[in-house]
N, C-alpha and C positions, 0 to 999 in steps of 0.2 A: 435611289438611295435611301437608305434606313435613316430617319432622325436617331439623335443621340438618346430623345424621350424613349423611341420603342424598343431601345435596346436595355433600359435601365431597366431593373426589377424590383418593385417595390416589395419593402421587408412586411410580412403577414404580419397584419395587427391582430393581438390577442384580446382574447375577451377580459372584459373587466378593468379594473384599475391598474391590478398587478400580475406579471407575465407570470405562469404556472409552469409551464412544461421550459425543459433542460433547452431546447432550440428557442423558445420565445425569448430567454433570459441574455439577449446581447449585449447589452450592458455589462454585465456579470463579465461579460466574456471577453472584456478588453478593458481590464484594469487600466492601460494607460491611457483611455480615453475618458473614464469616468470612475476616476477617484474618488471623487465626493459618493456617488452609489454605493463603491465597496466597502467604502471605512462604513458608512451607515449600516451595512447589512454585518460586519466584524462587529461594530458596537452592539448588535442586537444579538452576540453569539452564535451566528450563523458561517457557514462557511460559502463564498460565492461560486455560482456554477463556475466549473471549468477551472476553477483554482484550488490551490491548495496551500493552507498554512502549516510550514515548519513547527515541529513540536520540539520542546526542550534544546532550544538553540543555544540560549546562555549556558545550560549545565553543561551542554557539547562542547561549547568553546571554553569552557572554563577547565575541563579537565584535558582537551587535547594538546592546550597550551600554544597554537601554531606560531610558528616564528616566520618572518619572511625568509626567503630560500629553501624552505623545508619542500618535500612532497609527499603529496598526500592520495589517497583515493576515497571519493564517494561510490560505495559499491551497490547505493540505490539512489540512482537521479532524481527520480520523479519531477517534480515540478522544478525543479533546481532552488528551492530556498534555502537550504542547508548548504549545497555547493557554492552557492553565491556569499553567504556569510561566511566559509571557510577560505575564497578566495581572497575576502576583503583582507582577511589575516596574516595574508601572503605578500600584499603590497607590491605586486605586479612583479614579485620575485619567488623562484623555485617553479612548481609547476603541480595543478590537480588534474588527476584521470578521474573521470567519471561511469558508470556503467549502468545500463536499463536495458531489460526485453522487449518493452513496449514499444513496436515500431510507429504508434501512432503519436502519443504523447513527446517522444524522445526527438521528433522533428520540431516540434512546439518550443520543446525547451532549449533545443540547442541553437535556436533562433533568439528566445527571448535573453538568453545569457549574451550570445555577439551582440544581441542591441544594447545590451547594458556594460559592454565591451571589455567583455572577456570572449577573446578569440582562442584560433589554436596555436597562438605563441604561446597561453598560459594556462590553455584548458584544451585536453584531448577527451571528447565523448565517443563512448563504444557501444553499441547493440550487443550487448552479451549479458548471459544469465551470471549473478554474483558466483555461482558455483565454481567459475572458472577465473577465481582473480589469480589464478597462477599463471596464467596465460598473459594476463596485464603485466607482472611482474619480470617473466622473460623479456619482456620491452623495456619495461621503465627502470627495472632494477626493487630494490628495497624502499618499501613506506614510512614515511615519518609518522604519518597519523591514517586512520581509516575508520570511517564511519559506515555502518549499516543501519538503515530505519526499515524496519521489516514491513510497516504498515502499506497496506492499500492507499495509494492516494484517491485524494479527496475529487479528481477529476474524472477518475475511471468510476469510483463510486456513482457519480451523480451523471453521468454520460448514460439513458438508458440505453443506447445500443451495446454497451458493452456486458449488459446482464446482470449486473454486481450487485445490485439492490431490489429487494422485495417490492419497494416502495412506488417503483415507478415499472411500466408494462415495457417488456425488451425482450430479446431473446434471451434464453435458458443459456449463457455463454459462458463466462466467468475465468474467462485464459486472460493471463496478462499479456501474452503475445497470441493473438486470433490466428497466426497464422500457421501455429505450429501445435500438434497434438490433437487432441478432441474437447469439444465443448461438454457442458455440464451436462446438457439433454443428452449428447450421445452416451455419454459415462453411464447414466441411471437406466437406459434404454434394456439392459438385458441384465443388470444386477440383482443379485439374489437378496432375500430381505436378511439374511444372516450377514451377508458382507457390509450392505447398507447401515444395518443396526451399527455395527463395528466401528464403521466409519465417523458415525455421528458421535459414537461415544469415544472413539480416541480423540477426533479431530475437533470435537467441540463440547464434550462432556455436556451431551445433552440429556436432560433428565426423561424425555419422552421419546427416547430413540427406538423402543419398542414399536410404540404406535405408530408414530410416522414412517419407520420404513416400511412394515408392513401394508400400511395406506399406499405407499409411493408404488410399491411394487405392484400389489393387486390394481390398483388403478392403469399400471402399464399393461398387465395381463390381460385385463377388460379391452385393451386396446384405444384405452385414452391415453394420449402422447401427453407428456407433460415437459413442452419445450418452450415455454414461454416464464417469466419472473413470477407471472400472476395466478396461471395453472398451479406453480408450485407451492405458492401460497395457499392460495382457494385448500388443496389436498392437505395443506398442515392444520388449514382451519379446521378441516372436518375429520382430521386425527384427533384435533384437540376439544370435538365437542363435548366430551364429557367431563370438561373442566367446569368446575362451578360459575356459571354467568359474571358473577362479580369480580371474577379473576381471568376471564377467557380473555379479553382485547391484551391486557399484559403478557398472558403466557403465550398467546400466537406469535405476538410481536417480537419476544424475548427466543422462541425457537424458530422463528423465520431469520433472525438474525445468525443463530445458532448454526441451521443447517444448510443457509448460504456459505456459512466460514469452510463449515466441513468439507461441502462441495470447492470450493475455490482452492483450498490446500491440499483437495486430491489432485483434482485435472491439472495443477500447475505443480504437481511431485514438491509443495515447498517443506516438507520436513527432511524429503531426501537432499535438496539444495541447499539445506542450512546445513546438516550435517556435514556436506563434504565443503562448506564455507567456512565452516569453525575447523574443520580438521586442516583445511589450508591455510587459515589466517596467521599464526605464527611463523610460517613459513616465509611468508611476504612480508614481515616487519623487520625493519630496521633495529639494532642493539637500543633499547630505549625505546621504542616505537609504541603509540598508544592507539587501542583500538575501543571503539564506543558502539554499542548495538541497543537500537533501540527494541521492544518486543510488544505486542499488542495482545497477547492470550497466553495462558497460562501453558500449554504446550510448548510453545516458542522459547518462555521465559526457562522454562525445565531444562532445555537443551542447553540455553546457553549457559546458566548456572551449571551446570553438570561439566561442562566444556573448559570452562573458565577455573573452576576447582580442582579438575584433574590436571590439567596442565599446570597449575601452580603449584600442586603437590609434586609433578615430575622437573619442577624446576624451569620451564620454559618460560612462565610468565613469573615475575619478579613479585607484583602486585597485582591484586582484582578487588573490584569493588565487593565489600562483604555484606552491606546491604543495597536492596534494590534502590533506585533515586528514581523518584515521580516528578510529573510537572507540579507547578506552585497551585494553589487554589486559584489565584488569579488568572493565571494561562486556561486554567480550566472552564472558568466562567467565560474566558473570551471565544473560546476554542474547544466545546462540548466533546468533540472527537479526540480531546487529548487525555481524557480522564483515565483510560484502559491504559495507557503506555509505562513501561518500567525501563529504566537504562541501566545496563551495567556494563562494565569496562575491565580492560586488563592493561596490562605497562611489560612488554616483551624483556625477559631478561636477556 
């Protein structure tokens, strides 16, 4: 008979004084156990690994004006921070619905919210793309308030296995649901220079779209597969070797961010999904129902702004935000990932 000691697996000890990789940051991934560590990291302006800090919470709640007994929808559940704040406003009366396409994070978030006291009697969570909000409305009826946060969650970005970040080594995947569709590595395997250049321009306004797309396509034609995050970063570095040395580091960093963004938007059909969501949104809102949307780049914001403007002109929305709402300077200092956020809202006529 084996002893308990022989069954116990010791945690791998990290080198140096601080954990460096995502897997080593075990304290950050257990906020309920290591609250002090979490707070120190947040105070330094960083996001703990495996966690997501909700953005514009005060601005969202101030606009939505949630009342006990209402019915709401969080179209993009993520870590569940926004959902939890909206649930608090319901004071155990009414119901929240929440959607997410990510099969990995949805399990963790459902468990986290259940432990916080939000079970199926007050909260219904569905693994569903938010393009399909009409399916939820068929079951739930019309909603008094709806939120959509279009950003990728920090726990997806920080997990190297998901391939969302050029900063850590991992497979070049970038799918929000890794069980569906094709990865970014597969997507670029047979892509033409023209198509890739167009993707970089349309999805990320990449100033070096010509040079980067040419280099990627040439590398693949030579038989050099670009199937990891670091390989793509290296190709971008080579493509920008003509940039003056003093500007090169910053140029490569920004082009990496934009290229990864462009690929992510493409493999997840994010614009098509957003079009569908915006078209269906007024049909699922009750009269006087309120909708708030957080965007994180100009392409998304343009689509939301145009949809809200057109539908107000058509008399479908009674009011829309005339100006974009941004997080406060204080919030951006505490959470640098909030800096690119724009919020727009609309009220159903």
